N, C-alpha and C positions, 0 to 999 in steps of 0.2 A: 442062399435064398434071397438075400437083399439084392444081389446082382440081377436076378431075374425080375424082381419087382421093379428095379430101376429101368431095365430094358422095356418092360411092359408099359411103364409110365411114359417112356420116351416115344413109343409107338403111338400111344393115345395122344400125347401132346403134339406130335408131328401131324397126326390126322386132324387134330383140332385146329392147328395153325393153318393147314391147307384149307380146311372148311371155314375157318374164321374169316378169311379174306375172300370167301367165295362170292360170286355174283351169279345172276341168272342169265342164261344164254338160251337162245332159240336155235336149234339145229334143224336143217332140212336134209333129208336122206334120199339117196337114189331109189327109184321105184315109184310107180304111180300111187296116189291116194285112191280111195274108193271111187271118187267121182270120175276119174279118168282111166282106171285100170281096165284094159281091154282083153286081158288074159295073157297066157304065156308061161305062168308058173304052174308046175305040176301040182294038181290037186286043188287048184283055185281057178274057177271060171271067172270070166270078165264081169265087172260090176259097173263099168262106165255108163253114164247117162248121156243122152243126146242133150244138146243145148236147151236150156229152160225146162228140164225135166227133173221132177223130184226124185231124191234117193229113196229107194224102198228099203228102209232100215230094218224092216221085219224079215227080209229075205235071209235065208241061211247063207247064201253066197256073200252077202254084204257083211254079216256078222263074223263069218269065219275068216274072210280076207282082212277085216279090221283087226281081228285077234292076231292074225299072222304078222301084220305090220307092227303091232304093239310088242309081240314076242321078239321081233328083230331089233326093235329099239332097246329092249331090255338086254338082249344078248350082246349087242354092240357095247353098251355101257359096262356090262359085266366083264367082258373080255379086256376092256381098256383100263378099268380102275378097280381098286380094292373096294369091297363093300364098306359102306360107312364113310367113304371120302367124298361121296357125291349124293345128290338126291334128285331123282327124276320127279318132276312136278306134274307134267301132262304128256300124254302121247296124242299127237294130232294125226288122225287117220282118214278123215272123210274129205276134207277140202285141200289140205296139204299133207305131205308125208314128212313127219318130223316129230320133235319133242322139245319140251322146255326142261332144262336141267340146272341145278344149283351146283356150280363148279368153281374151282380156283382158276385164275387166268392161265396158269401153267397147264392145268388139265384141259382147259378150253383149246389151247394150242395143240395139245395131243389129239383131241377130238377132231379138230379142224383138218389135221393131216391124215386121219384114219381113212382107209379105203371105204368107198361108198358114201362118204359124207360130202354133201354139196356145199353147204354154207353153215357157219356158226356165227351168229350175231348176238352181241350183248343186248339184253332186253332194254327197252327204253320206256319212259313213263308217258302216260296219257292224262288228259285232264277233262273235266266237265266243260262244255262250251255253253257256259251259262250266259165265266168269261164270255168276252164279247165277240170273239173272232168268228164263231159260226154265223152270226148275223152279218158281220162285215163281209164275209165270204159268200153270203147268199145261200148257205146250206139248207136252212129250214124250209125255204120256199122253192128253191131251184134245184136241189139235189136229193134231199132225203125222200121227197114224195116218189121219185122214180125208183127208189130202193124199198118201197113199202112203208115209208114214214120213218121217224127217228127210232121207233121201237124195232125196226128191222135193218137200219142202216149199218152195213158192215157185217151182217149176219154170217156166222161161221167162218169169217176171215180171222186168222190168227196173226197178231202183230207181236213180234219179239222185241223186247227192250233190253239192250245192253247198257246198264246204267247203275244207279246206286241202290237198287232194290225197290220195294214197294211197302206202303203202309196199308195192309189188306183190310183194315177195319174202317177205312174212309168211305163215306156215302157215295163217292164217285165210282167206287168199285163194288158196292153192295148189290145183293141180288134179291132182297126181300120185297122190293117194290117193282120187280120186273117179271116178265114171263119167264118160266123156268128155262134154264139153259140145258139143252141136250148134249150128248157127247159129240165130239168132232173126231170121227174115226181116223182122219189123216194125221192128227197130231198125237205124238207118242211121248211127250215130255213128262217129267215127273214133278211131284210136288213135295218139297221138303217140309218137315214138321218143325214148328217153333220149339227150340230146345227148352224154353221155360214153360210155355202153356201146353205143349204137346199137341197143339192144334195145327191142322194143315193150313198152309198159306193160300190154298186154292178154294174156290167157291162156285165154280162154273163160269163166272165172268173172268176171274183169274184162273187160267187153265194149266199153267205151269209156273214153278218157282224154284230156282236153284241159285246157289252162290258159288263164286270162283275166287279163291283167295290164296292158292298155293304159292304163287310168286310173291304176293304181298307179305305172306307169313315168312317165307324164306328170306326176303329182303329185310325183315325185322321192322316193317312199317305198320303191320296190322296190330290194332289194339282191340281185343274182343269186347271190352267194356263199352266202347263207343262205336265200334265198327260192326258189331254183331256178326257172329259166325252163323249167319242164316240169311235168307232173302229179305229180312226186315230192313227198311230204309232208315239208316242212321243219319241221313243227310237232308232229305226232302226233295232233292233233284229228281230222283227216279219216279217218285209218286207224281210229281209235277208233269214230267214229260208223258207218262203213261196216261194221265187224265186228259191231257191236251189231245192226244191221238184217239183215245178210246174210252174216255170217262163217260159215265151215265149222263143222260140228258136232263137238263133242268134242275141241277143241284143248287140250292140257294147258297150264295157266298155270303156268310154272315161273319162279321167281326165287330167287336165293341158295340153290339146292339144295333148295328146298321147292316142292311142287306145291300150289297154292291151289285146285285144282279144274279143271274143264274148261270152256272158253269155247265159246259157240255163238251164232250170230245167231238172230233170231226166225224168219227164213225162210232156212234154211241153203243152199237150192239156188237162191235168187234170184240174178240177175245184177247186177253192180255197174257203173254208169256214172259216171265221175268227171268233175266239172266244177270244177276248182280255181279259186277266186276269193278265197280268204282266205289271209293270209300272217302270218308269226310275230309281227312286232313291231307292226304297225299295224292288223291286222284286214283290212279290205277297203273297197272303194268300191262304191256302188250301181251305178255305170256298168258295172263288171266283173260284178257279181252279176246284173244284168238281162241282160247279154249271155250269161252262163252259163245262166240259166233259159230264155231264148229258144232257145238252141242245144239244150238238153236236150229241150224240147218238140218242136222240129224233128226231132231224132234219133229220137223215138218212145219215150221212157221212159214207164212206167206210173205210177210213184210218184216224187214228189220229196221228199227229206228235207232240210230247211233248219234247221241248227243255227246260225242267223245271224239277227241282228236289228239295227235301227238303234241307234246310240249314244244317240239321243234322238229324239223325234218330229220329222220334218222340218218346221221352222217355216215354210217357204215356202208350204206348202199349208194351207188352213184345215181340211181334213177328213182324218181318219186313213186313211180307206179310199181316198182318191183321190190317188195320186202314182205316178210311173213304176214303182216297185217293186210296189205292191199291184195296179195295173192290169195289170202283166205276169203276176202270179199269177192274176188273174181270167181272162186269156187262156189260161193253162195249164189251168185248171179247165174252161173252155169246150171245150178240146181233149181233155177226158177224163182229165186227169192229176190224181190225188189228191195233195194237198200237206199234209205235216205240218211245222209250224214250231214251234220252241222258243218258249215263252211269254215267256222272259226271266228274268233272275236278280236282279231288283230287290226281291225279297220280304224280309221279310214285310209290306211297306208296301202300302197300297191304291193302285190306279191305277198300278201299275208295269209293266203288260204292254207288250210291244213287238210284239205280234201281234194285230191288231185286226179283220180282215175276216171276213165270214161265209163266204166261199168256201173258206177253208182251215181245217185242224184245228190249233188252238193247244194246245200240250201243256205241262202243268204237271209238276213233278217230285215223285216220292214217295220216301220211304225205304222199303226193303223189310225183310224180316224178319231180315236178317243184321247183327249188331253185332260189332265186334272190341274186346275189352277186355284189359287186362293189369294187373299189380300189382307193386309193389316192397315187399318185406318188410325192415324195418329191424332192426338189432340189438336195439332195445328192444321188439321184438314188434309194433310198429305196422305195419299193412298199408295202403299208399297206392295208390289206384286211378289208372290212367292208360291211355294208348294205346300200343300197340307190337306191330306185326305181326312178332314176332321169336321165336326159340327162347328157352328159359329158360337160366339159368346152371345149373351142375351141381346135381343134386338133393342136398338135405341139406348144402349147403356155402354158407357166406357168404364174401363178398369185401370187402376194404378199399375204402372210398369215398375218392376223391381228387378234389378240386375243381380245375378247370382254372386258376383264378386263383391257386392255391397252388403250381403247378408250372411257372411261366413260366421260360423260360431267361434272359430279360432283361427287366427292367421297362420298357425303352423300347418294347417291342412292344405296349404298351397301345393304341397308335394302330390296331392291327389288330383290336380287339375280340376278344381271344383267348378270352374266356369262351364264345363261341358255337362253339368247337371246329371251325373251318373250315380251320385251318392247322396241320398236325402239326409243322411245323418250328419253331414258337415254344414248344412244350411239351416238358418233360423226360421222355423215354421211360423212363429208369431208374426214375423214381418212379411211372410209370403202369402199367408192364408187370405183368400178372397181376392188376390191380385194376379196379374199376369207376370210370370217368371221369364226373365231374359237370360238366355244361355248362349255360349259361344261354340261354334263348330270347329273343333280342334282336329289335329292330325289323327287322333284316336278314332274318329269316325271313318277316316279313309282306310285305316288298317283293320277295322272291325272290332276293336276293343271297346268302342263306345257305340251306342245305337240310339236312334230316334225313339224307338220303343221304350228304352230305359229313361230317356228324358221325360217322356209322357208319364211313366210310372213314378218318377221322382216328383214331378209337378203334382200329380194326383195325391201322392202320399203326404205332401206338404200342404194340401188344401188349396193349391192355386186354381184359379178358374181356367187357366190355359197357359201356354208357353210360346215363346218365340225363340227360334234358333238362328243366330246371325252368322253368315259366312263372311269373314273379314278379309281373308286372302285365300286364293284358290289356285291350284296348278292348272295350266291350260288343258282344256279338254275334259276336266272332271265332270262326270255325269251324275246328276242328282235325280233320283226317282222318288215320286211321292210315296209316303208310307202311311197306311191307315192307323189312326190313333183314336182313342175313346174320348178324349177331351179336346176342346179347341186348341189347335196348335198349328204353327206355320214355320216353314224353313225359308228364310230370306236368302236366295241363292246368288242374287246380283250384289257384287261387292259395293257398288255405289249406293244401292238401296240400304244395305247394312250400315254404311257410313252415315247416311241421312238419319237413320233410326238412332244411331249412337250419338250423333250430334244433338238431336232433339232431346234425348234422354239427359245428356250432360248439361245442356242449357237449362232444362227444367228441373234439375235436381240440385238444390243448394247444399253446400258442404261447409264444415268448419275448417279451421286452419290446418288440421291434421289430414284433411281429405275425407273425414267421416261424414256420411250423409246426415243432414239435419232432418229432412223430410222428403218424401217421394211425391213429386208433383206431376210428372209425366203420365199421360193416360193414352189408352188405345183400345181398339176392339178388333176381334179376329172374325173374318168372314166365313161363309159356309163353303167348304171345299169338297163336299161329298159327291156332288153331281158332275159328271164329266161333260166337257164341251166337245161336240162332234164337229170335226173339221173336214172340209171338202179337199183340202190339200193333202190327201192321203190316198194311197200309201206313199211313204218316203223310205229311202234306204237308211237304216239306222247307222249312226256314227261308228259304232263298234263293229259293225258287220264286216268281215274280212273281204278284201278286194282281190281281183285278178290284176294283171295277167297270171294265168296258171304257169307253173314251172315244171320242167321235165327232169331237171337234175339239180344237184345242190350247189352248182355254181350259178344257180338262178337263171339258166337258159330258158327262154320262153317256149311254151308248148304250143303245138298246132291243135289246140283243144281249148274250148271256152270253159271256164269255171269262174264263178259259180254257175249252176245250171238254172236255178229258179229262185224267186224271192217269195217269202211267206211271212206272215206276222210273227214277230219275235221280240217286240218291245212292250213292257208293262202288261204281261199276260197273267190274268188271274187263273189259277188252277190249284189242284189239290196239293196239300203239304203234309208231311209226316209230323205227328205230334212229337216224335223223337228228333225231328230235323233241326240241325244246328248250323246248317250251311249259311243261312241268312240271319244275322243277329236280330233284325227287325221282325222276324216271324217265328222266333223260338216259341214253341208250345202252341202255335196256331194251327188251324185245320186247313187254311188256304194261304197262298202267298201270291203276290204280284211281282214277278221278276222278269228280267230281260236277258236275251242272249240268242245266238244262233241255235243254242240248245233247245229253245222254245220253238224256233222256226221248223226244225227238222221233223218233230212229231206232227206238226200240221200237215206236212207233205206225206208222212207215213199214213196218217189217218185218211187223207183224201185218196191216196193210192189204194187203200183198202176198199173204198167205195167204188173205185174203177175196177178193181179186181173182182168185187162182188158182181158187177154188171157184165164184166168180160172175163170170166174165170180162166180162159185159155190164153190170155195175152201174156207175152213175155215181159220180163222186167223192162227191156228197152222200149217195148210198145207202150207200157204205162208211162214211162218217163217221157217219151215222145208226145203222148197225149197231153201231159201236164205242160210241156214246154211250148208246143206249137199253138196252144190256145191261150197262153198267158197274155197279159196286157202290159204295154209300156206307157200307158196313160193313167193319170190319177182320177179321182172321183169327179173332178171338174173338167176332165177331158184334156188336161195339159200334160206335156211330157213329164215323166217321173223325175223327181228331184232326189238328190242324195245329200245327207248331212256330211259336211267336210270342214276342215279347219281353214280359217282365213289367215292372212299374213300375220295378224296379231295373235293367232292361235285361239281366237274365239270361234264359236261354231257358226257356220254359214250354210246356205243351201246352194248347190250347184246342179246343173242339168246332169242327170245320171246317165251312165253308159252301160253296155253289157258287162263290163268288168265289175260293176256294182251289183247288177240285178240278174245277170245271165240272160235268159230269154225274156224275162219280165215277171210281173207279179201273178201268182197262181189265180186261175179262174175256174173253180171246181165244176161249175155247171157246164161250161164249154168243154172241159176235159173229158166228160163222160161221152161226148159225141164229137170226136175230133175230125171225122171225115177221112183223113189220111194219117198213116203213121210211118215213121222212119224206124224200121226194125233192125236189130243187130243181135248177134249171138257170140258165143265163145270164140268161134273161128275168126270173126270180124275183129274182136278185141286182140286176138293173137296177131292178126295182120297189122293192127295199129302198133303193137309193141315192136314187131319185126321191122317196121319201116321208120320207127322213131330214130333220128340220128343219135349216135353215141351209145346206143344200148348194145351190149355184148350178146350175141346170139346164144352163147353157152349159158349166160345168165338167165335168158328167157327160158331155155330148155330146163334149166335147174328148177325154176319156179313153176313152170306150167307143164313139164313133162311132155312138151310138144316141140317138134322141130319147126324152123322157120322156112316154110315153102309157100309163102304167100305171094300174090300178084297185085296187092293193093296199090303199090307204087309210091304212095305218099301218105303220111298219117292223117292229113286233112281229108282223105277219101273215106275215112271211117264214116259209116252211115248214121251220123248223129244229126239231131235237129238244130244244128248250128254249123257255121263254117268259120274256121280260124286259120289264117296263114300268118305266122309270126315273122317270116322273112320272105316277102314276095319280091322276086327278081323278074323283071320283064313281064311275061304273061304266064299264068298258070290256070289250068282248067281242072275243076273238081267235079265229081259225079255224086249224085244222090239217087236213092231208090225209094219210092213211096208205094205203100200198099193201101188199097181202098178197103176200109173196114165198114163201109156202108153200101148203099145202092150205087148203081152206075151213075157217074157224074163227070161233067166236063169242067176242067180246071184251066183258067187263064193264068199264066205265070208272068209276073212282073218283078223287077228288081230296081233298087236304088242304092246309091253309095255316095259317100263323101267325095268331094271334087278331086282329091289326090289319086283316086283309084277308079278306073272305069270298070263297069260290070255289065255282063251280058248273059242272058239265060237262053237255053235251047232245049226243047222246042218252046215256042211261045204259048202253046196250049196243048192239052191232051185229054182224051176221053179215057177213063179207067173203069173197067167193069168191076162189079162187086167181087172182092177177094183177090183181084188181080194186082200186079205190081208193074210200075213203069219207072224208067230212068229219066233223069234230066241232068243237064250239065250247067255249071256256072263258071264263066271265064272272067278272071280278074286281071287287069293290066295296070301297071304303074304309070301314072300320068306325071306325078311330081313327087320328089322325095322330101318329106317333111320331118322325118324322124319321129312321127307320131302315128298311132293307129287311125285308120279310117273305119267308120262304122256305117253299116247299111243293113238291108234285109232283102230276103226273097219272099214274095207273097204269092200263094196259090189260092185263087178265088174260085170257088166252086159254083156251078149253075144251080145247085140245090141249097146254097146258102152257107156252105162251110168256108171258113177262112183259115188257112194254114200258113203260119209265119215263122221264118227262121232268121236269126241274126247272122250277119256276115261281118267279119273283122279281118283287116289285113294291114300289115305294116310294110310299106314299099321301100326297097333298097335298090341302089344302082347295080350292085354285084353281090 
């Protein structure tokens, strides 16, 4: 009996050992997914959609074929492995054919060699690519009236958010002050119920809410206490992005008794569909994100907002455009879904983009016209500039300055780094009360274990009238954002200003021979930092915004495709926050947050795309993207060329003239995008042609991911009909063609071009008349004049007789051979 017990124990232990070192893999399988299955299997008729056509997921053909694919996935795994030694997490059936599975590396190798298996890739992680902007973009006066006013802007358009969930009780998503929302028959998503309250996450404005965490759970990263096994936002990021794109209009942004303005989404009447696949501490896993995208397209969203990108390029694939993530997005676009993806926050360095593919809109982040400044006036008359979204100290009154390290209750508390003012219990309240508390900006603020919010709370608890936070040394490129606080407070970010403050304090603070303060004589007052200053030198490309050139493979070979595509506001954006949100220590427990990132730029474009979709419901994703790009601007508010934040030689921040590698086609202009005149359209076959002509891509790999053979005649990837032209390796002369479609009345266009001196440019024909709904081709010929080792930048401009202006950027790098 003992012998059998021992054998049984060995089997269990060996299974546990195999499973214990298991990892998540995404497998793609032979056979078309729903979106491209044309028939041929007995008992299953074709389900393929034409380019830009929605999947009819209610059809019996679709549901039965999807079931068939899932059964095949289960059969394959069941034949290869013992039950209990693996766990299938998802079946992908609509956009790609495959599954996510938790396996040991040895099992993954067996799966890789199995008949009918195309690829097996280890899952990789993704991360978050972390108001005033409707007015800055001209929406209330220039765009919303054309859609019936803000109370109809985006009506019945469904935007899907693959993010960290939503805080459904926020006023930005409430329905009690709006016209009732009716059903949207085209949308078939479901609403999960809060496991604690048993209430639905949906209310008519929020039309779908689901969460995806199988891969996170299998990887052991998921913590249900802080991550919530529901669509509830445990982070804040998802609520923020959803409200930027589709939050209700005119929601007061109140914090610490002050109203900072009114927040509104770009498309305030659009519906929100939540697909939570990102979590607070670890970001997310591609297996969960792909499942979320697959479900969103199945459910019938019109727009997808992705403020998510890979931690790094997935090294298992040679090509940036071909992996389960980008192939899923290609399927989404084939199904007529416009995708806006954050470009990444790796700027200002070149080749830092994490959004590569031509079928999606990659969005860079701009600084808008609003800046928050404050100042500290010292007793010697010196005025020191700083940041502080705070009220001022009393007018015409100065207050004594008291440094935290001079008012410690016990010298042994030095282990708590008391100078960063995070712990009121270690400081002497009697000496601080009624004075201004001086604190030091330590490394704890950089890593997030200390916060300005906590400094404010400490100062308030000790009875201080305000606080000053000094930055005495700083890493190059450190970015400081203003943080709203309820009492007078200022962050002195300039190291030389901080030194001046410390010198003044030391000179005016007499001490005994032990160094103990005899009396505090230094005084100062804090200005009012609540009102923003509006600058004409806006927009500018934000320092953190990822830059091109785009790369086509992981040896960083440059692509014949411009990325980013477009620039949108992404710096210091006020928007909704989750009361559970812990992502930003300065906004814990708050209803709003002002944060920065290309994460904030992408939902601006998603919301504006919803407005375009509302006006032009039958436009393809490429047509919407084209309208956004060709009408964008490369000038700031003062009419000067856009500038980009960049590092100087001393690694301080400076401004340089921006290029398309910083901003793509330019900064979005929503009003013009609704009426672009011409569009550059493209569909699934065009994207296939782009892949098939890209150097270095294995045609079998393309067939594996797209289930389509390479029989294209595009000739060169730069011939893809995008609203930009990029030739990364121009030798001699090359001609590219573009096709424009007139989406307005008949109009005559004059075509001109200009280019940097190292490359000659010529367009043909010089003019053309295009009837309503008709398409015409034109060619652009580029010739190397001199080899500089740098890109030349230019543009092609099509100027219409009825007032339309259509502009596309041109980039070329000339080589001798």
